[in-house]
TORKOL-4160 file (C-alpha; in steps of 0.2 Angstrom, whole numbers, padded with zeros to 4 digits, m for minus):
367
<pt num="1" X="0203" Y="m0059" Z="0016"/>
<pt num="2" X="0193" Y="m0043" Z="0017"/>
<pt num="3" X="0190" Y="m0030" Z="0030"/>
<pt num="4" X="0172" Y="m0030" Z="0034"/>
<pt num="5" X="0162" Y="m0019" Z="0047"/>
<pt num="6" X="0145" Y="m0025" Z="0053"/>
<pt num="7" X="0134" Y="m0011" Z="0060"/>
<pt num="8" X="0123" Y="m0018" Z="0073"/>
<pt num="9" X="0127" Y="m0032" Z="0085"/>
<pt num="10" X="0109" Y="m0038" Z="0090"/>
<pt num="11" X="0103" Y="m0056" Z="0088"/>
<pt num="12" X="0105" Y="m0055" Z="0070"/>
<pt num="13" X="0120" Y="m0044" Z="0068"/>
<pt num="14" X="0130" Y="m0054" Z="0080"/>
<pt num="15" X="0127" Y="m0070" Z="0071"/>
<pt num="16" X="0132" Y="m0061" Z="0055"/>
<pt num="17" X="0148" Y="m0055" Z="0062"/>
<pt num="18" X="0153" Y="m0072" Z="0069"/>
<pt num="19" X="0149" Y="m0080" Z="0052"/>
<pt num="20" X="0159" Y="m0067" Z="0042"/>
<pt num="21" X="0174" Y="m0068" Z="0054"/>
<pt num="22" X="0177" Y="m0086" Z="0048"/>
<pt num="23" X="0184" Y="m0079" Z="0031"/>
<pt num="24" X="0187" Y="m0060" Z="0034"/>
<pt num="25" X="0193" Y="m0047" Z="0047"/>
<pt num="26" X="0177" Y="m0042" Z="0055"/>
<pt num="27" X="0174" Y="m0027" Z="0066"/>
<pt num="28" X="0157" Y="m0026" Z="0075"/>
<pt num="29" X="0149" Y="m0009" Z="0080"/>
<pt num="30" X="0134" Y="m0007" Z="0092"/>
<pt num="31" X="0128" Y="0006" Z="0104"/>
<pt num="32" X="0126" Y="m0008" Z="0117"/>
<pt num="33" X="0142" Y="m0014" Z="0125"/>
<pt num="34" X="0131" Y="m0029" Z="0132"/>
<pt num="35" X="0128" Y="m0035" Z="0114"/>
<pt num="36" X="0147" Y="m0033" Z="0109"/>
<pt num="37" X="0152" Y="m0042" Z="0125"/>
<pt num="38" X="0145" Y="m0058" Z="0117"/>
<pt num="39" X="0157" Y="m0057" Z="0102"/>
<pt num="40" X="0172" Y="m0065" Z="0109"/>
<pt num="41" X="0187" Y="m0064" Z="0097"/>
<pt num="42" X="0180" Y="m0051" Z="0086"/>
<pt num="43" X="0185" Y="m0033" Z="0086"/>
<pt num="44" X="0171" Y="m0022" Z="0093"/>
<pt num="45" X="0168" Y="m0003" Z="0094"/>
<pt num="46" X="0154" Y="0004" Z="0105"/>
<pt num="47" X="0147" Y="0020" Z="0097"/>
<pt num="48" X="0132" Y="0028" Z="0090"/>
<pt num="49" X="0131" Y="0026" Z="0071"/>
<pt num="50" X="0116" Y="0037" Z="0069"/>
<pt num="51" X="0128" Y="0052" Z="0068"/>
<pt num="52" X="0134" Y="0054" Z="0050"/>
<pt num="53" X="0151" Y="0060" Z="0054"/>
<pt num="54" X="0155" Y="0047" Z="0066"/>
<pt num="55" X="0148" Y="0033" Z="0054"/>
<pt num="56" X="0158" Y="0039" Z="0039"/>
<pt num="57" X="0174" Y="0041" Z="0049"/>
<pt num="58" X="0171" Y="0023" Z="0056"/>
<pt num="59" X="0169" Y="0015" Z="0039"/>
<pt num="60" X="0183" Y="0024" Z="0029"/>
<pt num="61" X="0196" Y="0010" Z="0030"/>
<pt num="62" X="0184" Y="m0005" Z="0027"/>
<pt num="63" X="0181" Y="m0015" Z="0010"/>
<pt num="64" X="0162" Y="m0018" Z="0014"/>
<pt num="65" X="0149" Y="m0012" Z="0026"/>
<pt num="66" X="0135" Y="m0024" Z="0032"/>
<pt num="67" X="0120" Y="m0016" Z="0040"/>
<pt num="68" X="0110" Y="m0023" Z="0054"/>
<pt num="69" X="0103" Y="m0008" Z="0063"/>
<pt num="70" X="0084" Y="m0006" Z="0067"/>
<pt num="71" X="0073" Y="m0001" Z="0053"/>
<pt num="72" X="0070" Y="0017" Z="0058"/>
<pt num="73" X="0089" Y="0020" Z="0056"/>
<pt num="74" X="0091" Y="0010" Z="0040"/>
<pt num="75" X="0088" Y="0022" Z="0026"/>
<pt num="76" X="0099" Y="0036" Z="0034"/>
<pt num="77" X="0112" Y="0024" Z="0038"/>
<pt num="78" X="0112" Y="0017" Z="0020"/>
<pt num="79" X="0113" Y="0035" Z="0013"/>
<pt num="80" X="0128" Y="0039" Z="0024"/>
<pt num="81" X="0137" Y="0024" Z="0019"/>
<pt num="82" X="0134" Y="0027" Z="0000"/>
<pt num="83" X="0139" Y="0045" Z="0002"/>
<pt num="84" X="0156" Y="0038" Z="0009"/>
<pt num="85" X="0158" Y="0028" Z="m0007"/>
<pt num="86" X="0157" Y="0011" Z="0002"/>
<pt num="87" X="0149" Y="m0005" Z="m0004"/>
<pt num="88" X="0135" Y="m0011" Z="0008"/>
<pt num="89" X="0124" Y="m0026" Z="0010"/>
<pt num="90" X="0109" Y="m0022" Z="0022"/>
<pt num="91" X="0095" Y="m0031" Z="0031"/>
<pt num="92" X="0086" Y="m0016" Z="0038"/>
<pt num="93" X="0068" Y="m0016" Z="0034"/>
<pt num="94" X="0065" Y="0003" Z="0033"/>
<pt num="95" X="0049" Y="0011" Z="0027"/>
<pt num="96" X="0057" Y="0023" Z="0014"/>
<pt num="97" X="0059" Y="0019" Z="m0004"/>
<pt num="98" X="0076" Y="0012" Z="m0007"/>
<pt num="99" X="0077" Y="0017" Z="m0025"/>
<pt num="100" X="0077" Y="0035" Z="m0019"/>
<pt num="101" X="0096" Y="0031" Z="m0016"/>
<pt num="102" X="0099" Y="0023" Z="m0033"/>
<pt num="103" X="0105" Y="0039" Z="m0042"/>
<pt num="104" X="0117" Y="0043" Z="m0027"/>
<pt num="105" X="0124" Y="0025" Z="m0027"/>
<pt num="106" X="0127" Y="0025" Z="m0046"/>
<pt num="107" X="0136" Y="0042" Z="m0045"/>
<pt num="108" X="0147" Y="0036" Z="m0031"/>
<pt num="109" X="0150" Y="0019" Z="m0040"/>
<pt num="110" X="0143" Y="0010" Z="m0025"/>
<pt num="111" X="0136" Y="m0008" Z="m0024"/>
<pt num="112" X="0121" Y="m0007" Z="m0012"/>
<pt num="113" X="0111" Y="m0023" Z="m0009"/>
<pt num="114" X="0095" Y="m0019" Z="0002"/>
<pt num="115" X="0082" Y="m0030" Z="0011"/>
<pt num="116" X="0094" Y="m0045" Z="0011"/>
<pt num="117" X="0086" Y="m0056" Z="0024"/>
<pt num="118" X="0074" Y="m0071" Z="0023"/>
<pt num="119" X="0059" Y="m0062" Z="0016"/>
<pt num="120" X="0062" Y="m0050" Z="0009"/>
<pt num="121" X="0078" Y="m0058" Z="0004"/>
<pt num="122" X="0080" Y="m0076" Z="0000"/>
<pt num="123" X="0062" Y="m0076" Z="m0006"/>
<pt num="124" X="0067" Y="m0062" Z="m0019"/>
<pt num="125" X="0082" Y="m0072" Z="m0024"/>
<pt num="126" X="0072" Y="m0087" Z="m0028"/>
<pt num="127" X="0059" Y="m0076" Z="m0037"/>
<pt num="128" X="0073" Y="m0068" Z="m0048"/>
<pt num="129" X="0080" Y="m0085" Z="m0051"/>
<pt num="130" X="0064" Y="m0092" Z="m0059"/>
<pt num="131" X="0059" Y="m0076" Z="m0067"/>
<pt num="132" X="0074" Y="m0078" Z="m0079"/>
<pt num="133" X="0069" Y="m0096" Z="m0083"/>
<pt num="134" X="0050" Y="m0095" Z="m0085"/>
<pt num="135" X="0035" Y="m0084" Z="m0086"/>
<pt num="136" X="0028" Y="m0082" Z="m0069"/>
<pt num="137" X="0009" Y="m0078" Z="m0067"/>
<pt num="138" X="0007" Y="m0081" Z="m0048"/>
<pt num="139" X="0019" Y="m0078" Z="m0034"/>
<pt num="140" X="0014" Y="m0081" Z="m0016"/>
<pt num="141" X="0025" Y="m0081" Z="0000"/>
<pt num="142" X="0020" Y="m0086" Z="0017"/>
<pt num="143" X="0033" Y="m0083" Z="0030"/>
<pt num="144" X="0035" Y="m0081" Z="0049"/>
<pt num="145" X="0047" Y="m0083" Z="0064"/>
<pt num="146" X="0039" Y="m0090" Z="0079"/>
<pt num="147" X="0044" Y="m0097" Z="0097"/>
<pt num="148" X="0043" Y="m0116" Z="0099"/>
<pt num="149" X="0035" Y="m0113" Z="0116"/>
<pt num="150" X="0018" Y="m0104" Z="0115"/>
<pt num="151" X="0015" Y="m0093" Z="0129"/>
<pt num="152" X="0000" Y="m0083" Z="0133"/>
<pt num="153" X="m0005" Y="m0069" Z="0129"/>
<pt num="154" X="0005" Y="m0066" Z="0113"/>
<pt num="155" X="0012" Y="m0083" Z="0108"/>
<pt num="156" X="0026" Y="m0073" Z="0100"/>
<pt num="157" X="0044" Y="m0067" Z="0103"/>
<pt num="158" X="0054" Y="m0054" Z="0094"/>
<pt num="159" X="0071" Y="m0056" Z="0087"/>
<pt num="160" X="0071" Y="m0038" Z="0079"/>
<pt num="161" X="0068" Y="m0021" Z="0087"/>
<pt num="162" X="0051" Y="m0020" Z="0094"/>
<pt num="163" X="0047" Y="m0004" Z="0084"/>
<pt num="164" X="0051" Y="m0014" Z="0068"/>
<pt num="165" X="0039" Y="m0028" Z="0073"/>
<pt num="166" X="0025" Y="m0015" Z="0077"/>
<pt num="167" X="0028" Y="m0007" Z="0060"/>
<pt num="168" X="0022" Y="m0024" Z="0052"/>
<pt num="169" X="0006" Y="m0022" Z="0061"/>
<pt num="170" X="0002" Y="m0004" Z="0055"/>
<pt num="171" X="0011" Y="m0002" Z="0038"/>
<pt num="172" X="m0003" Y="m0004" Z="0024"/>
<pt num="173" X="0000" Y="m0020" Z="0015"/>
<pt num="174" X="0002" Y="m0019" Z="m0004"/>
<pt num="175" X="0000" Y="m0034" Z="m0016"/>
<pt num="176" X="m0004" Y="m0036" Z="m0034"/>
<pt num="177" X="m0019" Y="m0045" Z="m0041"/>
<pt num="178" X="m0023" Y="m0046" Z="m0060"/>
<pt num="179" X="m0009" Y="m0033" Z="m0063"/>
<pt num="180" X="m0017" Y="m0020" Z="m0051"/>
<pt num="181" X="m0009" Y="m0014" Z="m0035"/>
<pt num="182" X="m0021" Y="m0017" Z="m0021"/>
<pt num="183" X="m0018" Y="m0009" Z="m0004"/>
<pt num="184" X="m0026" Y="m0015" Z="0012"/>
<pt num="185" X="m0023" Y="m0012" Z="0030"/>
<pt num="186" X="m0010" Y="m0024" Z="0039"/>
<pt num="187" X="m0017" Y="m0039" Z="0048"/>
<pt num="188" X="m0031" Y="m0041" Z="0035"/>
<pt num="189" X="m0038" Y="m0056" Z="0026"/>
<pt num="190" X="m0033" Y="m0069" Z="0039"/>
<pt num="191" X="m0032" Y="m0087" Z="0034"/>
<pt num="192" X="m0028" Y="m0103" Z="0043"/>
<pt num="193" X="m0015" Y="m0113" Z="0034"/>
<pt num="194" X="m0008" Y="m0131" Z="0038"/>
<pt num="195" X="0011" Y="m0134" Z="0039"/>
<pt num="196" X="0019" Y="m0151" Z="0041"/>
<pt num="197" X="0027" Y="m0153" Z="0058"/>
<pt num="198" X="0020" Y="m0137" Z="0064"/>
<pt num="199" X="0001" Y="m0138" Z="0062"/>
<pt num="200" X="m0011" Y="m0123" Z="0060"/>
<pt num="201" X="m0004" Y="m0106" Z="0058"/>
<pt num="202" X="m0013" Y="m0090" Z="0054"/>
<pt num="203" X="m0008" Y="m0079" Z="0039"/>
<pt num="204" X="m0012" Y="m0061" Z="0036"/>
<pt num="205" X="m0008" Y="m0047" Z="0024"/>
<pt num="206" X="0009" Y="m0038" Z="0027"/>
<pt num="207" X="0019" Y="m0026" Z="0016"/>
<pt num="208" X="0033" Y="m0039" Z="0012"/>
<pt num="209" X="0033" Y="m0037" Z="m0007"/>
<pt num="210" X="0042" Y="m0021" Z="m0006"/>
<pt num="211" X="0054" Y="m0019" Z="m0021"/>
<pt num="212" X="0045" Y="m0033" Z="m0031"/>
<pt num="213" X="0030" Y="m0022" Z="m0035"/>
<pt num="214" X="0042" Y="m0012" Z="m0045"/>
<pt num="215" X="0055" Y="m0024" Z="m0052"/>
<pt num="216" X="0042" Y="m0038" Z="m0056"/>
<pt num="217" X="0028" Y="m0028" Z="m0063"/>
<pt num="218" X="0026" Y="m0040" Z="m0077"/>
<pt num="219" X="0020" Y="m0053" Z="m0065"/>
<pt num="220" X="0001" Y="m0051" Z="m0063"/>
<pt num="221" X="m0002" Y="m0059" Z="m0046"/>
<pt num="222" X="0010" Y="m0057" Z="m0031"/>
<pt num="223" X="0007" Y="m0058" Z="m0013"/>
<pt num="224" X="0016" Y="m0060" Z="0004"/>
<pt num="225" X="0008" Y="m0064" Z="0020"/>
<pt num="226" X="0015" Y="m0066" Z="0038"/>
<pt num="227" X="0012" Y="m0081" Z="0049"/>
<pt num="228" X="0008" Y="m0081" Z="0067"/>
<pt num="229" X="0000" Y="m0093" Z="0079"/>
<pt num="230" X="m0019" Y="m0093" Z="0077"/>
<pt num="231" X="m0028" Y="m0080" Z="0088"/>
<pt num="232" X="m0013" Y="m0068" Z="0089"/>
<pt num="233" X="m0020" Y="m0056" Z="0076"/>
<pt num="234" X="m0036" Y="m0052" Z="0086"/>
<pt num="235" X="m0025" Y="m0045" Z="0100"/>
<pt num="236" X="m0015" Y="m0034" Z="0088"/>
<pt num="237" X="m0030" Y="m0027" Z="0080"/>
<pt num="238" X="m0037" Y="m0022" Z="0097"/>
<pt num="239" X="m0021" Y="m0014" Z="0102"/>
<pt num="240" X="m0020" Y="m0005" Z="0085"/>
<pt num="241" X="m0038" Y="0001" Z="0085"/>
<pt num="242" X="m0035" Y="0008" Z="0103"/>
<pt num="243" X="m0021" Y="0019" Z="0098"/>
<pt num="244" X="m0007" Y="0009" Z="0106"/>
<pt num="245" X="0003" Y="0009" Z="0090"/>
<pt num="246" X="0001" Y="0027" Z="0086"/>
<pt num="247" X="0015" Y="0039" Z="0082"/>
<pt num="248" X="0005" Y="0054" Z="0086"/>
<pt num="249" X="0011" Y="0061" Z="0103"/>
<pt num="250" X="m0001" Y="0062" Z="0117"/>
<pt num="251" X="0001" Y="0073" Z="0133"/>
<pt num="252" X="0003" Y="0063" Z="0149"/>
<pt num="253" X="0005" Y="0073" Z="0165"/>
<pt num="254" X="0013" Y="0087" Z="0155"/>
<pt num="255" X="0025" Y="0076" Z="0145"/>
<pt num="256" X="0022" Y="0072" Z="0126"/>
<pt num="257" X="0023" Y="0054" Z="0123"/>
<pt num="258" X="0021" Y="0043" Z="0107"/>
<pt num="259" X="0010" Y="0029" Z="0111"/>
<pt num="260" X="0020" Y="0017" Z="0100"/>
<pt num="261" X="0036" Y="0020" Z="0111"/>
<pt num="262" X="0027" Y="0016" Z="0127"/>
<pt num="263" X="0019" Y="0001" Z="0119"/>
<pt num="264" X="0036" Y="m0005" Z="0113"/>
<pt num="265" X="0043" Y="m0002" Z="0130"/>
<pt num="266" X="0029" Y="m0013" Z="0138"/>
<pt num="267" X="0029" Y="m0027" Z="0125"/>
<pt num="268" X="0048" Y="m0030" Z="0123"/>
<pt num="269" X="0050" Y="m0039" Z="0140"/>
<pt num="270" X="0035" Y="m0050" Z="0135"/>
<pt num="271" X="0042" Y="m0053" Z="0117"/>
<pt num="272" X="0061" Y="m0054" Z="0121"/>
<pt num="273" X="0070" Y="m0070" Z="0117"/>
<pt num="274" X="0077" Y="m0076" Z="0134"/>
<pt num="275" X="0091" Y="m0088" Z="0138"/>
<pt num="276" X="0085" Y="m0106" Z="0133"/>
<pt num="277" X="0071" Y="m0100" Z="0122"/>
<pt num="278" X="0070" Y="m0108" Z="0105"/>
<pt num="279" X="0062" Y="m0103" Z="0089"/>
<pt num="280" X="0058" Y="m0109" Z="0071"/>
<pt num="281" X="0056" Y="m0100" Z="0054"/>
<pt num="282" X="0043" Y="m0107" Z="0042"/>
<pt num="283" X="0042" Y="m0101" Z="0024"/>
<pt num="284" X="0032" Y="m0107" Z="0009"/>
<pt num="285" X="0034" Y="m0100" Z="m0008"/>
<pt num="286" X="0023" Y="m0105" Z="m0023"/>
<pt num="287" X="0026" Y="m0099" Z="m0040"/>
<pt num="288" X="0015" Y="m0104" Z="m0055"/>
<pt num="289" X="0018" Y="m0101" Z="m0074"/>
<pt num="290" X="0024" Y="m0107" Z="m0090"/>
<pt num="291" X="0041" Y="m0115" Z="m0093"/>
<pt num="292" X="0047" Y="m0122" Z="m0110"/>
<pt num="293" X="0028" Y="m0121" Z="m0116"/>
<pt num="294" X="0022" Y="m0131" Z="m0101"/>
<pt num="295" X="0012" Y="m0126" Z="m0086"/>
<pt num="296" X="0023" Y="m0128" Z="m0070"/>
<pt num="297" X="0022" Y="m0125" Z="m0052"/>
<pt num="298" X="0037" Y="m0123" Z="m0040"/>
<pt num="299" X="0035" Y="m0124" Z="m0021"/>
<pt num="300" X="0049" Y="m0120" Z="m0009"/>
<pt num="301" X="0048" Y="m0125" Z="0009"/>
<pt num="302" X="0058" Y="m0119" Z="0023"/>
<pt num="303" X="0057" Y="m0126" Z="0041"/>
<pt num="304" X="0072" Y="m0120" Z="0051"/>
<pt num="305" X="0074" Y="m0123" Z="0069"/>
<pt num="306" X="0085" Y="m0116" Z="0083"/>
<pt num="307" X="0102" Y="m0124" Z="0083"/>
<pt num="308" X="0120" Y="m0122" Z="0087"/>
<pt num="309" X="0114" Y="m0110" Z="0101"/>
<pt num="310" X="0108" Y="m0098" Z="0087"/>
<pt num="311" X="0090" Y="m0093" Z="0085"/>
<pt num="312" X="0083" Y="m0098" Z="0068"/>
<pt num="313" X="0078" Y="m0081" Z="0062"/>
<pt num="314" X="0096" Y="m0075" Z="0064"/>
<pt num="315" X="0102" Y="m0090" Z="0054"/>
<pt num="316" X="0089" Y="m0088" Z="0040"/>
<pt num="317" X="0091" Y="m0069" Z="0039"/>
<pt num="318" X="0109" Y="m0068" Z="0044"/>
<pt num="319" X="0116" Y="m0081" Z="0033"/>
<pt num="320" X="0107" Y="m0075" Z="0017"/>
<pt num="321" X="0115" Y="m0058" Z="0020"/>
<pt num="322" X="0133" Y="m0065" Z="0024"/>
<pt num="323" X="0131" Y="m0076" Z="0008"/>
<pt num="324" X="0128" Y="m0060" Z="m0002"/>
<pt num="325" X="0141" Y="m0050" Z="0007"/>
<pt num="326" X="0154" Y="m0063" Z="0001"/>
<pt num="327" X="0148" Y="m0061" Z="m0017"/>
<pt num="328" X="0150" Y="m0042" Z="m0016"/>
<pt num="329" X="0167" Y="m0042" Z="m0006"/>
<pt num="330" X="0174" Y="m0055" Z="m0018"/>
<pt num="331" X="0169" Y="m0045" Z="m0033"/>
<pt num="332" X="0157" Y="m0058" Z="m0040"/>
<pt num="333" X="0142" Y="m0047" Z="m0038"/>
<pt num="334" X="0146" Y="m0029" Z="m0044"/>
<pt num="335" X="0131" Y="m0021" Z="m0051"/>
<pt num="336" X="0132" Y="m0002" Z="m0046"/>
<pt num="337" X="0117" Y="0006" Z="m0038"/>
<pt num="338" X="0103" Y="0000" Z="m0027"/>
<pt num="339" X="0100" Y="m0019" Z="m0029"/>
<pt num="340" X="0085" Y="m0027" Z="m0022"/>
<pt num="341" X="0089" Y="m0046" Z="m0019"/>
<pt num="342" X="0079" Y="m0051" Z="m0034"/>
<pt num="343" X="0093" Y="m0044" Z="m0044"/>
<pt num="344" X="0104" Y="m0058" Z="m0037"/>
<pt num="345" X="0093" Y="m0072" Z="m0045"/>
<pt num="346" X="0108" Y="m0077" Z="m0055"/>
<pt num="347" X="0118" Y="m0081" Z="m0039"/>
<pt num="348" X="0104" Y="m0092" Z="m0032"/>
<pt num="349" X="0114" Y="m0108" Z="m0032"/>
<pt num="350" X="0128" Y="m0100" Z="m0023"/>
<pt num="351" X="0117" Y="m0093" Z="m0009"/>
<pt num="352" X="0107" Y="m0109" Z="m0008"/>
<pt num="353" X="0122" Y="m0119" Z="m0005"/>
<pt num="354" X="0130" Y="m0107" Z="0007"/>
<pt num="355" X="0114" Y="m0108" Z="0017"/>
<pt num="356" X="0114" Y="m0127" Z="0016"/>
<pt num="357" X="0131" Y="m0128" Z="0022"/>
<pt num="358" X="0125" Y="m0120" Z="0038"/>
<pt num="359" X="0110" Y="m0131" Z="0040"/>
<pt num="360" X="0097" Y="m0119" Z="0032"/>
<pt num="361" X="0088" Y="m0130" Z="0019"/>
<pt num="362" X="0076" Y="m0125" Z="0006"/>
<pt num="363" X="0067" Y="m0140" Z="m0002"/>
<pt num="364" X="0059" Y="m0138" Z="m0019"/>
<pt num="365" X="0044" Y="m0147" Z="m0026"/>
<pt num="366" X="0041" Y="m0146" Z="m0045"/>
<pt num="367" X="0024" Y="m0150" Z="m0052"/>
């Protein structure tokens, strides 16, 4: 039984703390006492981990750090943890290049797994697993977390920090086509896609490949697209074009304000998951290539729904992270340096079984 500290006790961080507490001594940290009050039976500390000295003093006696802070805090938090010489498994979706911390992690002898959610995360682990067994020519991942109840106007609810969600709508989307890196604006190339039990969803380019662009540069075609209910993208494009997602300050009655902060403040009440709300996570991964001299295609399908009073996005994201946290804290994954989740392809069966035990089922079709 290890001593594990979870930084962040939001919708996902709280679920991870509860899951890890089944096997380890867990301490959960958050700036919100309201979030911490939901974690009965778990040791909690209410403090601000954005301060380096506070954070490093906090984690000094723990065997493993698990990161679940908003993306804008993620890179600095990870750097502070690595400098303190502590192993970390993290789900923060931050814009900075994580490999900028690789040299520091190696110097400190730290195992640091980043982007360890559903996608990026489990999608990468699946990719890494098959990359070791076949020559992949095409990789496509379609993924989205959506409310079961469609409500006007956005037909969407956020389980992450609203600023992190907005980042998806403005960060340029990169994908690989014929071994060339293509960059397009987010929300581009919308398509209508049919899913069993769900119906029609709309896909659009998002910057979800992340580390795969570097680590899987031998694969000529790779793309990830985000899924929403049809029609949602048009609203978002109007808001973006009107400047509501801008980080450039504007002056309002003598006060300088970032439009994105105001937008997040206004949208969060409309996007917030409220008591009784339910969600689902849908993901479809298709990989094509050559295996043992034959042309093959693997399709992974995930349809996970709210259950056990836990939102699906917290389950699919959180349990992937806690599976890997167990691998690291038990010494079964010990690669020093920055590890994107595709490096854990060799542990695919463990992670898949861990998820399955918690009701998150990835179904595979081989053609």
